mmCIF file as Biopython writes it, N, C-alpha, C and O atoms, coordinates in Angstrom:
data_model
#
loop_
_atom_site.group_PDB
_atom_site.id
_atom_site.type_symbol
_atom_site.label_atom_id
_atom_site.label_alt_id
_atom_site.label_comp_id
_atom_site.label_asym_id
_atom_site.label_entity_id
_atom_site.label_seq_id
_atom_site.pdbx_PDB_ins_code
_atom_site.Cartn_x
_atom_site.Cartn_y
_atom_site.Cartn_z
_atom_site.occupancy
_atom_site.B_iso_or_equiv
_atom_site.auth_seq_id
_atom_site.auth_asym_id
_atom_site.pdbx_PDB_model_num
ATOM 1   N N  . MET A ? 1  ? 2.244  19.219  -2.545  1.0 0.0 1  A 1 
ATOM 2   C CA . MET A ? 1  ? 2.182  17.867  -3.062  1.0 0.0 1  A 1 
ATOM 3   C C  . MET A ? 1  ? 1.598  16.955  -1.983  1.0 0.0 1  A 1 
ATOM 4   O O  . MET A ? 1  ? 2.016  17.017  -0.827  1.0 0.0 1  A 1 
ATOM 5   N N  . PRO A ? 2  ? 0.641  16.115  -2.349  1.0 0.0 2  A 1 
ATOM 6   C CA . PRO A ? 2  ? 0.046  15.231  -1.337  1.0 0.0 2  A 1 
ATOM 7   C C  . PRO A ? 2  ? 1.030  14.183  -0.855  1.0 0.0 2  A 1 
ATOM 8   O O  . PRO A ? 2  ? 1.954  13.790  -1.567  1.0 0.0 2  A 1 
ATOM 9   N N  . ALA A ? 3  ? 0.811  13.745  0.361   1.0 0.0 3  A 1 
ATOM 10  C CA . ALA A ? 3  ? 1.642  12.676  0.907   1.0 0.0 3  A 1 
ATOM 11  C C  . ALA A ? 3  ? 1.371  11.383  0.146   1.0 0.0 3  A 1 
ATOM 12  O O  . ALA A ? 3  ? 0.263  11.165  -0.345  1.0 0.0 3  A 1 
ATOM 13  N N  . THR A ? 4  ? 2.383  10.530  0.051   1.0 0.0 4  A 1 
ATOM 14  C CA . THR A ? 4  ? 2.220  9.254   -0.624  1.0 0.0 4  A 1 
ATOM 15  C C  . THR A ? 4  ? 2.813  8.136   0.215   1.0 0.0 4  A 1 
ATOM 16  O O  . THR A ? 4  ? 3.692  8.361   1.046   1.0 0.0 4  A 1 
ATOM 17  N N  . MET A ? 5  ? 2.321  6.936   -0.015  1.0 0.0 5  A 1 
ATOM 18  C CA . MET A ? 5  ? 2.884  5.735   0.578   1.0 0.0 5  A 1 
ATOM 19  C C  . MET A ? 5  ? 3.047  4.764   -0.580  1.0 0.0 5  A 1 
ATOM 20  O O  . MET A ? 5  ? 2.069  4.426   -1.247  1.0 0.0 5  A 1 
ATOM 21  N N  . GLU A ? 6  ? 4.278  4.311   -0.826  1.0 0.0 6  A 1 
ATOM 22  C CA . GLU A ? 6  ? 4.526  3.330   -1.879  1.0 0.0 6  A 1 
ATOM 23  C C  . GLU A ? 6  ? 4.438  1.945   -1.262  1.0 0.0 6  A 1 
ATOM 24  O O  . GLU A ? 6  ? 5.017  1.682   -0.208  1.0 0.0 6  A 1 
ATOM 25  N N  . VAL A ? 7  ? 3.700  1.056   -1.938  1.0 0.0 7  A 1 
ATOM 26  C CA . VAL A ? 7  ? 3.404  -0.261  -1.389  1.0 0.0 7  A 1 
ATOM 27  C C  . VAL A ? 7  ? 3.691  -1.308  -2.450  1.0 0.0 7  A 1 
ATOM 28  O O  . VAL A ? 7  ? 3.443  -1.089  -3.636  1.0 0.0 7  A 1 
ATOM 29  N N  . ARG A ? 8  ? 4.217  -2.449  -2.015  1.0 0.0 8  A 1 
ATOM 30  C CA . ARG A ? 8  ? 4.399  -3.586  -2.915  1.0 0.0 8  A 1 
ATOM 31  C C  . ARG A ? 8  ? 3.569  -4.747  -2.415  1.0 0.0 8  A 1 
ATOM 32  O O  . ARG A ? 8  ? 3.356  -4.909  -1.213  1.0 0.0 8  A 1 
ATOM 33  N N  . CYS A ? 9  ? 3.102  -5.556  -3.356  1.0 0.0 9  A 1 
ATOM 34  C CA . CYS A ? 9  ? 2.382  -6.780  -3.021  1.0 0.0 9  A 1 
ATOM 35  C C  . CYS A ? 9  ? 3.358  -7.931  -3.206  1.0 0.0 9  A 1 
ATOM 36  O O  . CYS A ? 9  ? 3.930  -8.098  -4.283  1.0 0.0 9  A 1 
ATOM 37  N N  . THR A ? 10 ? 3.546  -8.715  -2.174  1.0 0.0 10 A 1 
ATOM 38  C CA . THR A ? 10 ? 4.512  -9.818  -2.220  1.0 0.0 10 A 1 
ATOM 39  C C  . THR A ? 10 ? 3.850  -11.164 -2.481  1.0 0.0 10 A 1 
ATOM 40  O O  . THR A ? 10 ? 4.526  -12.192 -2.453  1.0 0.0 10 A 1 
ATOM 41  N N  . ASP A ? 11 ? 2.547  -11.184 -2.734  1.0 0.0 11 A 1 
ATOM 42  C CA . ASP A ? 11 ? 1.857  -12.434 -3.038  1.0 0.0 11 A 1 
ATOM 43  C C  . ASP A ? 11 ? 2.408  -12.982 -4.359  1.0 0.0 11 A 1 
ATOM 44  O O  . ASP A ? 11 ? 2.406  -12.275 -5.366  1.0 0.0 11 A 1 
ATOM 45  N N  . SER A ? 12 ? 2.878  -14.227 -4.364  1.0 0.0 12 A 1 
ATOM 46  C CA . SER A ? 12 ? 3.513  -14.804 -5.551  1.0 0.0 12 A 1 
ATOM 47  C C  . SER A ? 12 ? 2.549  -14.960 -6.727  1.0 0.0 12 A 1 
ATOM 48  O O  . SER A ? 12 ? 2.989  -15.045 -7.873  1.0 0.0 12 A 1 
ATOM 49  N N  . ASP A ? 13 ? 1.260  -14.999 -6.467  1.0 0.0 13 A 1 
ATOM 50  C CA . ASP A ? 13 ? 0.272  -15.120 -7.532  1.0 0.0 13 A 1 
ATOM 51  C C  . ASP A ? 13 ? -0.196 -13.770 -8.074  1.0 0.0 13 A 1 
ATOM 52  O O  . ASP A ? 13 ? -0.966 -13.728 -9.033  1.0 0.0 13 A 1 
ATOM 53  N N  . CYS A ? 14 ? 0.251  -12.683 -7.483  1.0 0.0 14 A 1 
ATOM 54  C CA . CYS A ? 14 ? -0.169 -11.339 -7.889  1.0 0.0 14 A 1 
ATOM 55  C C  . CYS A ? 14 ? 0.817  -10.772 -8.902  1.0 0.0 14 A 1 
ATOM 56  O O  . CYS A ? 14 ? 2.031  -10.877 -8.727  1.0 0.0 14 A 1 
ATOM 57  N N  . GLU A ? 15 ? 0.288  -10.175 -9.957  1.0 0.0 15 A 1 
ATOM 58  C CA . GLU A ? 15 ? 1.139  -9.602  -10.997 1.0 0.0 15 A 1 
ATOM 59  C C  . GLU A ? 15 ? 1.420  -8.111  -10.806 1.0 0.0 15 A 1 
ATOM 60  O O  . GLU A ? 15 ? 2.144  -7.511  -11.600 1.0 0.0 15 A 1 
ATOM 61  N N  . LEU A ? 16 ? 0.856  -7.516  -9.766  1.0 0.0 16 A 1 
ATOM 62  C CA . LEU A ? 16 ? 1.095  -6.097  -9.482  1.0 0.0 16 A 1 
ATOM 63  C C  . LEU A ? 16 ? 2.360  -5.981  -8.648  1.0 0.0 16 A 1 
ATOM 64  O O  . LEU A ? 16 ? 2.445  -6.575  -7.574  1.0 0.0 16 A 1 
ATOM 65  N N  . ASP A ? 17 ? 3.338  -5.231  -9.119  1.0 0.0 17 A 1 
ATOM 66  C CA . ASP A ? 17 ? 4.587  -5.146  -8.371  1.0 0.0 17 A 1 
ATOM 67  C C  . ASP A ? 17 ? 4.582  -4.035  -7.334  1.0 0.0 17 A 1 
ATOM 68  O O  . ASP A ? 17 ? 5.168  -4.197  -6.264  1.0 0.0 17 A 1 
ATOM 69  N N  . MET A ? 18 ? 3.935  -2.909  -7.622  1.0 0.0 18 A 1 
ATOM 70  C CA . MET A ? 18 ? 3.860  -1.819  -6.643  1.0 0.0 18 A 1 
ATOM 71  C C  . MET A ? 18 ? 2.734  -0.874  -7.004  1.0 0.0 18 A 1 
ATOM 72  O O  . MET A ? 18 ? 2.277  -0.830  -8.146  1.0 0.0 18 A 1 
ATOM 73  N N  . PHE A ? 19 ? 2.291  -0.113  -6.002  1.0 0.0 19 A 1 
ATOM 74  C CA . PHE A ? 19 ? 1.313  0.941   -6.234  1.0 0.0 19 A 1 
ATOM 75  C C  . PHE A ? 19 ? 1.541  2.026   -5.207  1.0 0.0 19 A 1 
ATOM 76  O O  . PHE A ? 19 ? 2.190  1.804   -4.185  1.0 0.0 19 A 1 
ATOM 77  N N  . GLU A ? 20 ? 1.003  3.205   -5.486  1.0 0.0 20 A 1 
ATOM 78  C CA . GLU A ? 20 ? 1.143  4.342   -4.577  1.0 0.0 20 A 1 
ATOM 79  C C  . GLU A ? 20 ? -0.210 4.733   -4.020  1.0 0.0 20 A 1 
ATOM 80  O O  . GLU A ? 20 ? -1.213 4.744   -4.734  1.0 0.0 20 A 1 
ATOM 81  N N  . LEU A ? 21 ? -0.224 5.048   -2.758  1.0 0.0 21 A 1 
ATOM 82  C CA . LEU A ? 21 ? -1.407 5.590   -2.109  1.0 0.0 21 A 1 
ATOM 83  C C  . LEU A ? 21 ? -1.161 7.083   -1.942  1.0 0.0 21 A 1 
ATOM 84  O O  . LEU A ? 21 ? -0.227 7.489   -1.250  1.0 0.0 21 A 1 
ATOM 85  N N  . HIS A ? 22 ? -1.992 7.894   -2.570  1.0 0.0 22 A 1 
ATOM 86  C CA . HIS A ? 22 ? -1.899 9.349   -2.457  1.0 0.0 22 A 1 
ATOM 87  C C  . HIS A ? 22 ? -3.058 9.802   -1.597  1.0 0.0 22 A 1 
ATOM 88  O O  . HIS A ? 22 ? -4.208 9.445   -1.857  1.0 0.0 22 A 1 
ATOM 89  N N  . TYR A ? 23 ? -2.769 10.570  -0.594  1.0 0.0 23 A 1 
ATOM 90  C CA . TYR A ? 23 ? -3.869 11.072  0.223   1.0 0.0 23 A 1 
ATOM 91  C C  . TYR A ? 23 ? -3.697 12.557  0.467   1.0 0.0 23 A 1 
ATOM 92  O O  . TYR A ? 23 ? -2.605 13.041  0.766   1.0 0.0 23 A 1 
ATOM 93  N N  . THR A ? 24 ? -4.812 13.267  0.332   1.0 0.0 24 A 1 
ATOM 94  C CA . THR A ? 24 ? -4.789 14.726  0.425   1.0 0.0 24 A 1 
ATOM 95  C C  . THR A ? 24 ? -5.432 15.222  1.707   1.0 0.0 24 A 1 
ATOM 96  O O  . THR A ? 24 ? -5.612 16.425  1.894   1.0 0.0 24 A 1 
ATOM 97  N N  . TYR A ? 25 ? -5.770 14.316  2.569   1.0 0.0 25 A 1 
ATOM 98  C CA . TYR A ? 25 ? -6.360 14.692  3.846   1.0 0.0 25 A 1 
ATOM 99  C C  . TYR A ? 25 ? -5.459 14.173  4.954   1.0 0.0 25 A 1 
ATOM 100 O O  . TYR A ? 25 ? -4.562 13.371  4.694   1.0 0.0 25 A 1 
ATOM 101 N N  . ASP A ? 26 ? -5.678 14.605  6.154   1.0 0.0 26 A 1 
ATOM 102 C CA . ASP A ? 26 ? -4.848 14.183  7.272   1.0 0.0 26 A 1 
ATOM 103 C C  . ASP A ? 26 ? -5.144 12.743  7.646   1.0 0.0 26 A 1 
ATOM 104 O O  . ASP A ? 26 ? -6.246 12.412  8.084   1.0 0.0 26 A 1 
ATOM 105 N N  . MET A ? 27 ? -4.151 11.898  7.467   1.0 0.0 27 A 1 
ATOM 106 C CA . MET A ? 27 ? -4.278 10.499  7.884   1.0 0.0 27 A 1 
ATOM 107 C C  . MET A ? 27 ? -3.858 10.417  9.346   1.0 0.0 27 A 1 
ATOM 108 O O  . MET A ? 27 ? -2.899 11.078  9.746   1.0 0.0 27 A 1 
ATOM 109 N N  . PRO A ? 28 ? -4.545 9.632   10.139  1.0 0.0 28 A 1 
ATOM 110 C CA . PRO A ? 28 ? -4.108 9.443   11.525  1.0 0.0 28 A 1 
ATOM 111 C C  . PRO A ? 28 ? -2.699 8.851   11.559  1.0 0.0 28 A 1 
ATOM 112 O O  . PRO A ? 28 ? -2.333 8.075   10.677  1.0 0.0 28 A 1 
ATOM 113 N N  . ASP A ? 29 ? -1.925 9.205   12.549  1.0 0.0 29 A 1 
ATOM 114 C CA . ASP A ? 29 ? -0.549 8.742   12.653  1.0 0.0 29 A 1 
ATOM 115 C C  . ASP A ? 29 ? -0.433 7.227   12.765  1.0 0.0 29 A 1 
ATOM 116 O O  . ASP A ? 29 ? 0.592  6.657   12.390  1.0 0.0 29 A 1 
ATOM 117 N N  . ASP A ? 30 ? -1.464 6.571   13.274  1.0 0.0 30 A 1 
ATOM 118 C CA . ASP A ? 30 ? -1.372 5.128   13.485  1.0 0.0 30 A 1 
ATOM 119 C C  . ASP A ? 30 ? -1.830 4.302   12.281  1.0 0.0 30 A 1 
ATOM 120 O O  . ASP A ? 30 ? -1.917 3.079   12.390  1.0 0.0 30 A 1 
ATOM 121 N N  . VAL A ? 31 ? -2.126 4.932   11.129  1.0 0.0 31 A 1 
ATOM 122 C CA . VAL A ? 31 ? -2.498 4.189   9.927   1.0 0.0 31 A 1 
ATOM 123 C C  . VAL A ? 31 ? -1.238 3.581   9.328   1.0 0.0 31 A 1 
ATOM 124 O O  . VAL A ? 31 ? -0.236 4.265   9.121   1.0 0.0 31 A 1 
ATOM 125 N N  . THR A ? 32 ? -1.310 2.272   9.052   1.0 0.0 32 A 1 
ATOM 126 C CA . THR A ? 32 ? -0.184 1.562   8.451   1.0 0.0 32 A 1 
ATOM 127 C C  . THR A ? 32 ? -0.645 0.842   7.198   1.0 0.0 32 A 1 
ATOM 128 O O  . THR A ? 32 ? -1.826 0.878   6.854   1.0 0.0 32 A 1 
ATOM 129 N N  . VAL A ? 33 ? 0.266  0.202   6.527   1.0 0.0 33 A 1 
ATOM 130 C CA . VAL A ? 33 ? -0.036 -0.523  5.298   1.0 0.0 33 A 1 
ATOM 131 C C  . VAL A ? 33 ? -1.037 -1.649  5.548   1.0 0.0 33 A 1 
ATOM 132 O O  . VAL A ? 33 ? -1.720 -2.075  4.617   1.0 0.0 33 A 1 
ATOM 133 N N  . GLU A ? 34 ? -1.138 -2.132  6.764   1.0 0.0 34 A 1 
ATOM 134 C CA . GLU A ? 34 ? -2.082 -3.207  7.092   1.0 0.0 34 A 1 
ATOM 135 C C  . GLU A ? 34 ? -3.544 -2.767  6.958   1.0 0.0 34 A 1 
ATOM 136 O O  . GLU A ? 34 ? -4.441 -3.610  6.937   1.0 0.0 34 A 1 
ATOM 137 N N  . GLU A ? 35 ? -3.789 -1.468  6.867   1.0 0.0 35 A 1 
ATOM 138 C CA . GLU A ? 35 ? -5.153 -0.950  6.728   1.0 0.0 35 A 1 
ATOM 139 C C  . GLU A ? 35 ? -5.682 -1.082  5.294   1.0 0.0 35 A 1 
ATOM 140 O O  . GLU A ? 35 ? -6.868 -0.851  5.056   1.0 0.0 35 A 1 
ATOM 141 N N  . PHE A ? 36 ? -4.824 -1.448  4.338   1.0 0.0 36 A 1 
ATOM 142 C CA . PHE A ? 36 ? -5.186 -1.426  2.929   1.0 0.0 36 A 1 
ATOM 143 C C  . PHE A ? 36 ? -5.155 -2.826  2.320   1.0 0.0 36 A 1 
ATOM 144 O O  . PHE A ? 36 ? -4.603 -3.757  2.907   1.0 0.0 36 A 1 
ATOM 145 N N  . THR A ? 37 ? -5.753 -2.962  1.138   1.0 0.0 37 A 1 
ATOM 146 C CA . THR A ? 37 ? -5.718 -4.211  0.384   1.0 0.0 37 A 1 
ATOM 147 C C  . THR A ? 37 ? -5.111 -3.946  -0.985  1.0 0.0 37 A 1 
ATOM 148 O O  . THR A ? 37 ? -5.145 -2.822  -1.485  1.0 0.0 37 A 1 
ATOM 149 N N  . CYS A ? 38 ? -4.561 -4.982  -1.579  1.0 0.0 38 A 1 
ATOM 150 C CA . CYS A ? 38 ? -3.989 -4.869  -2.922  1.0 0.0 38 A 1 
ATOM 151 C C  . CYS A ? 38 ? -5.122 -4.630  -3.913  1.0 0.0 38 A 1 
ATOM 152 O O  . CYS A ? 38 ? -6.099 -5.379  -3.910  1.0 0.0 38 A 1 
ATOM 153 N N  . PRO A ? 39 ? -5.019 -3.609  -4.760  1.0 0.0 39 A 1 
ATOM 154 C CA . PRO A ? 39 ? -6.091 -3.328  -5.718  1.0 0.0 39 A 1 
ATOM 155 C C  . PRO A ? 39 ? -6.181 -4.371  -6.834  1.0 0.0 39 A 1 
ATOM 156 O O  . PRO A ? 39 ? -7.179 -4.414  -7.553  1.0 0.0 39 A 1 
ATOM 157 N N  . TYR A ? 40 ? -5.172 -5.197  -6.986  1.0 0.0 40 A 1 
ATOM 158 C CA . TYR A ? 40 ? -5.179 -6.206  -8.049  1.0 0.0 40 A 1 
ATOM 159 C C  . TYR A ? 40 ? -5.710 -7.551  -7.563  1.0 0.0 40 A 1 
ATOM 160 O O  . TYR A ? 40 ? -6.628 -8.108  -8.165  1.0 0.0 40 A 1 
ATOM 161 N N  . CYS A ? 41 ? -5.135 -8.084  -6.467  1.0 0.0 41 A 1 
ATOM 162 C CA . CYS A ? 41 ? -5.518 -9.423  -6.021  1.0 0.0 41 A 1 
ATOM 163 C C  . CYS A ? 41 ? -6.373 -9.415  -4.758  1.0 0.0 41 A 1 
ATOM 164 O O  . CYS A ? 41 ? -6.955 -10.443 -4.412  1.0 0.0 41 A 1 
ATOM 165 N N  . GLY A ? 42 ? -6.463 -8.288  -4.065  1.0 0.0 42 A 1 
ATOM 166 C CA . GLY A ? 42 ? -7.324 -8.176  -2.896  1.0 0.0 42 A 1 
ATOM 167 C C  . GLY A ? 42 ? -6.723 -8.637  -1.586  1.0 0.0 42 A 1 
ATOM 168 O O  . GLY A ? 42 ? -7.397 -8.590  -0.557  1.0 0.0 42 A 1 
ATOM 169 N N  . THR A ? 43 ? -5.481 -9.080  -1.589  1.0 0.0 43 A 1 
ATOM 170 C CA . THR A ? 43 ? -4.864 -9.561  -0.355  1.0 0.0 43 A 1 
ATOM 171 C C  . THR A ? 43 ? -4.463 -8.408  0.560   1.0 0.0 43 A 1 
ATOM 172 O O  . THR A ? 43 ? -4.207 -7.295  0.102   1.0 0.0 43 A 1 
ATOM 173 N N  . THR A ? 44 ? -4.412 -8.691  1.844   1.0 0.0 44 A 1 
ATOM 174 C CA . THR A ? 44 ? -3.887 -7.721  2.810   1.0 0.0 44 A 1 
ATOM 175 C C  . THR A ? 44 ? -2.609 -8.247  3.431   1.0 0.0 44 A 1 
ATOM 176 O O  . THR A ? 44 ? -1.781 -7.465  3.899   1.0 0.0 44 A 1 
ATOM 177 N N  . ALA A ? 45 ? -2.435 -9.558  3.443   1.0 0.0 45 A 1 
ATOM 178 C CA . ALA A ? 45 ? -1.303 -10.175 4.136   1.0 0.0 45 A 1 
ATOM 179 C C  . ALA A ? 45 ? 0.027  -9.934  3.437   1.0 0.0 45 A 1 
ATOM 180 O O  . ALA A ? 45 ? 1.065  -9.925  4.099   1.0 0.0 45 A 1 
ATOM 181 N N  . GLY A ? 46 ? 0.032  -9.739  2.136   1.0 0.0 46 A 1 
ATOM 182 C CA . GLY A ? 46 ? 1.293  -9.632  1.401   1.0 0.0 46 A 1 
ATOM 183 C C  . GLY A ? 46 ? 1.740  -8.224  1.101   1.0 0.0 46 A 1 
ATOM 184 O O  . GLY A ? 46 ? 2.643  -8.034  0.286   1.0 0.0 46 A 1 
ATOM 185 N N  . LEU A ? 47 ? 1.143  -7.229  1.730   1.0 0.0 47 A 1 
ATOM 186 C CA . LEU A ? 47 ? 1.527  -5.854  1.440   1.0 0.0 47 A 1 
ATOM 187 C C  . LEU A ? 47 ? 2.671  -5.393  2.323   1.0 0.0 47 A 1 
ATOM 188 O O  . LEU A ? 47 ? 2.699  -5.668  3.523   1.0 0.0 47 A 1 
ATOM 189 N N  . GLU A ? 48 ? 3.617  -4.686  1.712   1.0 0.0 48 A 1 
ATOM 190 C CA . GLU A ? 48 ? 4.747  -4.096  2.434   1.0 0.0 48 A 1 
ATOM 191 C C  . GLU A ? 48 ? 4.923  -2.659  1.969   1.0 0.0 48 A 1 
ATOM 192 O O  . GLU A ? 48 ? 4.825  -2.373  0.776   1.0 0.0 48 A 1 
ATOM 193 N N  . GLU A ? 49 ? 5.178  -1.765  2.898   1.0 0.0 49 A 1 
ATOM 194 C CA . GLU A ? 49 ? 5.499  -0.387  2.537   1.0 0.0 49 A 1 
ATOM 195 C C  . GLU A ? 49 ? 6.918  -0.347  2.018   1.0 0.0 49 A 1 
ATOM 196 O O  . GLU A ? 49 ? 7.810  -0.967  2.596   1.0 0.0 49 A 1 
ATOM 197 N N  . ILE A ? 50 ? 7.134  0.373   0.941   1.0 0.0 50 A 1 
ATOM 198 C CA . ILE A ? 50 ? 8.469  0.542   0.348   1.0 0.0 50 A 1 
ATOM 199 C C  . ILE A ? 50 ? 9.104  1.753   1.004   1.0 0.0 50 A 1 
ATOM 200 O O  . ILE A ? 50 ? 8.592  2.867   0.893   1.0 0.0 50 A 1 
ATOM 201 N N  . GLU A ? 51 ? 10.204 1.541   1.680   1.0 0.0 51 A 1 
ATOM 202 C CA . GLU A ? 51 ? 10.941 2.625   2.339   1.0 0.0 51 A 1 
ATOM 203 C C  . GLU A ? 51 ? 12.090 3.051   1.441   1.0 0.0 51 A 1 
ATOM 204 O O  . GLU A ? 51 ? 12.937 2.231   1.085   1.0 0.0 51 A 1 
ATOM 205 N N  . LEU A ? 52 ? 12.125 4.315   1.076   1.0 0.0 52 A 1 
ATOM 206 C CA . LEU A ? 52 ? 13.209 4.833   0.236   1.0 0.0 52 A 1 
ATOM 207 C C  . LEU A ? 52 ? 14.271 5.481   1.063   1.0 0.0 52 A 1 
ATOM 208 O O  . LEU A ? 52 ? 15.261 5.973   0.521   1.0 0.0 52 A 1 
#
């Protein structure tokens, strides 16, 4: 099963509550949620990784 990162967008104007990043290749250890943008509103500042 590929690794996943669950992310939420906290921008109050964004209607997307969460999304998953699935990756099947080796991600560098220093990649964090700050490397990505919200696929709905395009923001980077309001993204948070969901820790289960």
